[in-house]
C-alpha positions as CSV (number, residue, x, y, z in Angstrom):
1,X,81.4,22.3,125.6
2,X,83.3,23.6,122.5
3,X,85.3,25.9,124.8
4,X,86.8,23.0,126.7
5,X,87.6,21.2,123.4
6,X,89.4,24.2,122.0
7,X,91.2,24.7,125.3
8,X,92.2,21.0,125.5
9,X,93.6,21.2,121.9
10,X,95.4,24.5,122.2
11,X,96.6,24.0,125.8
12,X,99.5,21.6,125.1
13,X,100.7,23.8,122.2
14,X,100.5,27.0,124.3
15,X,102.5,25.4,127.1
16,X,105.4,24.9,124.8
17,X,106.0,28.7,125.2
18,X,106.5,28.1,129.0
19,X,103.8,30.5,130.2
20,X,103.7,31.4,133.9
21,X,100.8,32.4,136.1
22,X,100.6,34.0,139.6
23,X,97.6,34.6,141.9
24,X,95.2,32.2,140.3
25,X,93.8,31.5,143.8
26,X,92.4,35.1,143.7
27,X,89.9,34.0,141.1
28,X,86.7,32.7,142.8
29,X,85.9,29.1,142.0
30,X,82.1,29.8,141.8
31,X,79.9,32.8,141.3
32,X,80.0,35.8,139.0
33,X,83.0,38.2,138.8
34,X,84.7,40.5,136.4
35,X,88.3,39.9,135.3
36,X,89.6,43.3,134.2
37,X,92.9,43.1,132.3
38,X,95.4,45.2,130.5
39,X,95.6,44.4,126.8
40,X,99.1,44.1,125.4
41,X,98.8,41.7,122.5
42,X,96.5,39.4,120.5
43,X,98.0,36.5,122.4
44,X,96.3,37.8,125.6
45,X,93.2,36.0,124.4
46,X,95.1,32.7,124.8
47,X,97.2,33.2,127.9
48,X,94.8,35.0,130.1
49,X,92.3,32.1,130.6
50,X,94.8,29.3,130.1
51,X,95.7,28.7,133.8
52,X,92.1,29.0,135.1
53,X,89.8,26.0,135.7
54,X,86.8,28.1,135.0
55,X,85.5,29.4,131.6
56,X,86.0,33.1,131.0
57,X,83.7,34.9,128.7
58,X,85.4,37.8,127.0
59,X,83.8,40.7,125.2
60,X,85.6,40.9,121.8
61,X,85.3,43.3,119.0
62,X,82.7,42.4,116.4
63,X,85.3,42.5,113.5
64,X,86.6,39.1,114.7
65,X,83.2,37.7,113.7
66,X,82.4,39.5,110.5
67,X,85.3,38.5,108.2
68,X,84.8,36.9,104.9
69,X,86.2,33.9,103.2
70,X,88.1,31.1,104.8
71,X,90.0,33.5,107.1
72,X,86.7,35.0,108.4
73,X,85.2,31.5,108.9
74,X,88.2,30.4,110.9
75,X,88.2,33.6,113.0
76,X,84.5,33.2,113.8
77,X,84.9,29.5,114.7
78,X,87.9,30.2,117.0
79,X,86.5,33.2,118.9
80,X,83.1,31.5,119.3
81,X,84.8,28.4,120.5
82,X,86.8,30.5,123.0
83,X,83.5,31.7,124.4
84,X,84.0,35.3,123.3
85,X,81.0,37.5,122.5
86,X,81.0,40.0,119.7
87,X,80.7,43.7,120.7
88,X,80.0,46.6,118.4
89,X,82.4,49.4,119.3
90,X,80.8,52.1,117.2
91,X,79.4,53.9,120.3
92,X,76.0,55.3,121.3
93,X,73.3,52.6,121.4
94,X,75.9,49.9,120.6
95,X,77.7,50.7,123.8
96,X,74.5,50.2,125.8
97,X,74.0,46.9,124.1
98,X,77.5,45.8,125.0
99,X,77.0,46.7,128.6
100,X,73.7,44.7,128.7
101,X,75.5,41.7,127.1
102,X,78.1,41.8,129.9
103,X,75.4,42.0,132.5
104,X,73.6,39.0,131.1
105,X,76.8,37.0,131.4
106,X,77.2,38.0,135.0
107,X,73.6,37.3,135.8
108,X,74.3,33.7,134.7
109,X,77.0,33.4,137.4
110,X,79.9,33.4,134.9
111,X,83.3,35.0,134.8
112,X,83.3,38.0,132.5
113,X,86.6,39.2,131.0
114,X,87.0,42.8,129.8
115,X,89.8,45.1,128.7
116,X,88.9,48.5,130.3
117,X,91.3,50.3,127.9
118,X,89.0,49.4,125.1
119,X,91.8,48.3,122.7
120,X,95.3,47.0,122.6
121,X,98.1,49.3,123.8
122,X,100.0,50.8,120.9
123,X,103.3,51.0,122.7
124,X,103.3,48.7,125.8
125,X,102.1,51.3,128.2
126,X,98.9,51.2,130.3
127,X,96.2,53.7,129.2
128,X,93.2,55.2,130.8
129,X,90.3,52.9,131.5
130,X,86.7,53.3,130.2
131,X,84.1,53.5,132.9
132,X,81.9,50.6,131.5
133,X,83.7,48.1,133.7
134,X,82.7,50.2,136.8
135,X,79.1,50.4,135.7
136,X,78.9,46.6,135.2
137,X,80.5,45.9,138.5
138,X,78.1,48.2,140.4
139,X,75.0,47.1,138.5
140,X,75.7,43.4,138.8
141,X,77.2,43.9,142.3
142,X,80.1,41.6,141.7
143,X,83.8,41.8,142.6
144,X,86.5,42.8,140.1
145,X,89.6,40.7,139.7
146,X,92.5,42.9,138.4
147,X,94.6,41.0,135.9
148,X,97.9,41.9,134.4
149,X,99.3,40.3,131.2
150,X,103.1,40.4,131.4
151,X,105.5,40.0,128.5
152,X,102.9,39.4,125.8
153,X,103.7,42.7,124.1
154,X,107.3,41.5,123.6
155,X,106.1,37.9,122.9
156,X,103.9,39.0,120.0
157,X,104.4,42.7,119.2
158,X,101.7,44.7,117.3
159,X,101.5,43.7,113.7
160,X,103.5,40.5,114.1
161,X,101.9,37.2,113.3
162,X,104.5,34.9,114.7
163,X,105.5,34.9,118.4
164,X,109.0,35.2,119.8
165,X,109.5,31.8,121.5
166,X,112.4,33.1,123.7
167,X,109.9,35.4,125.6
168,X,107.9,33.8,128.4
169,X,104.4,35.2,128.5
170,X,102.7,35.5,131.9
171,X,99.6,36.5,133.7
172,X,99.1,37.8,137.2
173,X,95.8,38.0,139.1
174,X,95.3,40.4,142.0
175,X,93.0,40.2,145.0
176,X,89.3,40.8,144.3
177,X,88.2,44.4,144.6
178,X,85.0,45.0,146.5
179,X,83.0,48.0,145.5
180,X,79.9,47.3,147.7
181,X,80.4,50.8,149.3
182,X,79.2,52.2,146.0
183,X,76.1,50.1,145.4
184,X,73.2,52.2,144.3
185,X,75.5,54.8,142.8
186,X,76.0,53.3,139.4
187,X,74.5,56.4,137.8
188,X,76.9,58.7,139.5
189,X,79.6,59.7,136.9
190,X,82.1,60.7,139.6
191,X,81.7,57.3,141.3
192,X,82.1,55.4,138.0
193,X,85.4,57.3,137.3
194,X,86.7,56.7,140.8
195,X,86.0,53.0,140.6
196,X,87.6,52.7,137.1
197,X,90.7,54.6,138.3
198,X,91.0,52.2,141.3
199,X,90.8,49.2,139.0
200,X,93.4,50.7,136.6
201,X,95.7,51.5,139.5
202,X,95.7,47.9,140.7
203,X,96.4,46.7,137.2
204,X,99.3,49.1,136.9
205,X,100.8,47.8,140.2
206,X,100.4,44.2,139.0
207,X,101.8,44.8,135.5
208,X,104.6,47.3,136.4
209,X,103.6,49.3,133.3
210,X,104.0,53.1,132.8
211,X,100.6,54.8,133.0
212,X,99.4,57.2,130.4
213,X,96.5,59.6,131.3
214,X,94.8,59.4,127.9
215,X,92.8,56.8,126.0
216,X,94.7,54.2,123.9
217,X,92.4,54.6,120.9
218,X,93.2,58.4,120.9
219,X,96.9,57.6,121.0
220,X,96.6,55.3,118.1
221,X,94.9,58.1,116.1
222,X,97.2,61.0,117.1
223,X,100.5,59.2,116.7
224,X,100.2,58.5,113.0
225,X,99.1,62.1,112.4
226,X,102.2,63.3,114.3
227,X,104.5,61.1,112.3
228,X,102.9,62.3,109.1
229,X,103.3,65.9,110.2
230,X,107.0,65.3,110.9
231,X,107.6,63.7,107.5
232,X,105.7,66.5,105.8
233,X,107.5,69.4,107.5
234,X,110.9,67.7,106.8
235,X,110.3,68.1,103.1
236,X,111.6,71.3,101.5
237,X,109.1,73.7,100.1
238,X,108.5,73.5,96.4
239,X,109.4,76.4,94.2
240,X,106.5,78.6,93.5
241,X,104.5,77.5,96.5
242,X,104.6,77.2,100.3
243,X,104.9,73.8,102.0
244,X,101.8,72.8,103.8
245,X,101.9,72.5,107.6
246,X,100.5,68.9,107.6
247,X,98.9,69.5,111.0
248,X,95.6,68.2,112.1
249,X,93.3,69.3,114.9
250,X,93.6,67.3,118.1
251,X,90.7,64.9,118.4
252,X,89.9,64.5,122.1
253,X,87.4,61.7,121.4
254,X,88.5,58.1,121.8
255,X,86.5,55.0,121.1
256,X,86.2,51.8,123.1
257,X,83.6,49.2,123.7
258,X,81.0,51.9,123.5
259,X,82.2,55.4,122.6
260,X,80.3,58.3,124.2
261,X,82.5,61.1,125.4
262,X,83.4,61.2,129.0
263,X,85.5,63.4,131.2
264,X,87.4,62.2,134.2
265,X,90.7,61.9,135.9
266,X,93.3,59.3,135.3
267,X,95.6,57.4,137.6
268,X,98.8,59.1,136.7
269,X,98.6,62.8,137.4
270,X,99.4,66.1,135.7
271,X,99.7,69.6,137.2
272,X,96.0,70.6,136.9
273,X,94.9,68.4,139.8
274,X,98.1,67.8,141.6
275,X,100.9,65.4,141.3
276,X,101.3,61.7,142.0
277,X,98.5,59.3,141.2
278,X,95.6,61.7,140.6
279,X,95.0,62.6,137.0
280,X,94.1,65.5,134.9
281,X,90.7,65.8,133.2
282,X,90.5,65.1,129.5
283,X,87.9,63.9,127.1
284,X,87.7,60.5,125.4
285,X,85.3,57.8,124.5
286,X,83.8,55.4,127.0
287,X,80.8,53.3,127.9
288,X,79.4,56.0,130.1
289,X,79.5,59.7,130.0
290,X,81.9,60.7,132.8
291,X,82.6,64.0,134.5
292,X,85.5,65.5,136.5
293,X,86.3,62.9,139.1
294,X,88.9,62.1,141.6
295,X,92.1,60.1,141.2
296,X,94.1,58.2,143.7
297,X,95.7,60.3,146.4
298,X,96.7,63.4,144.5
299,X,98.4,66.3,146.3
300,X,96.1,69.1,145.2
301,X,93.3,70.2,147.4
302,X,90.8,69.8,144.5
303,X,91.5,66.0,144.5
304,X,89.6,63.7,146.8
305,X,90.9,60.3,147.8
306,X,89.5,57.2,146.2
307,X,86.2,56.1,147.8
308,X,84.8,59.7,148.0
309,X,83.0,61.8,145.5
310,X,84.7,65.1,144.8
311,X,82.5,68.2,145.0
312,X,83.1,69.4,141.4
313,X,80.8,71.0,138.9
314,X,79.4,68.9,136.0
315,X,80.2,69.6,132.4
């Protein structure tokens, strides 16, 4: 009930920014389904569910619910009112609990919203998806609605509290993706990676974003280290001592809604597995441990089309 009160109060204010929506007919009016979206901005929480007549339950990071003081109280009240469920992103057992929480929402016949990238994009590009979305879709046996937020990165850039009213935010919903051909294979790591890549590919087409074959959280970690390294090496060496190199070992582990390491292929390719839409293998964090998998129509003989399982060795 509180969800509809919050939406009724915020709706008229949000419409002052002239948001647009496309493909809302692709969202089923009844029954469970997953809405898998890119994540450009904090404002996605407002504009993604705004044009829909159904309640969308999003999995949100637990930090939104654990703040102190008046700000923490308001944050808890808002996100609880928006129907969002806190999720511990520390990994391990917390990741399994997050997955079970999502499955309970779907078992109730509701719409579950999830950001497969695991965090907001640092630069407006689309990053590699975590395989938790695939596991939930296969275990619950529900369709996945690809969703693309458009313009919200420019509307409210990272670190900015106030929006830019001259930018029109939008949302685009794609046709439901049916993965019934994979039912019973939710424990197959290659299948989970293939399903996730297909979802991310559809989001990429809807959003028109550049794809990056690495995890967004890893990018957020590596970029500050690289900037620090450039600043450090630009300083002249001090007399009597050598300048430090300021470098740091590359951390191949990313974190998301649940962060165990996984290996798989992305949607946008590199030379190891061919060119085009099939990706190179790399390690990052995800809901489920993954393994070398297939991409989407790569040109190398080692890459299998989506919908098949590549015959590759496990880690």
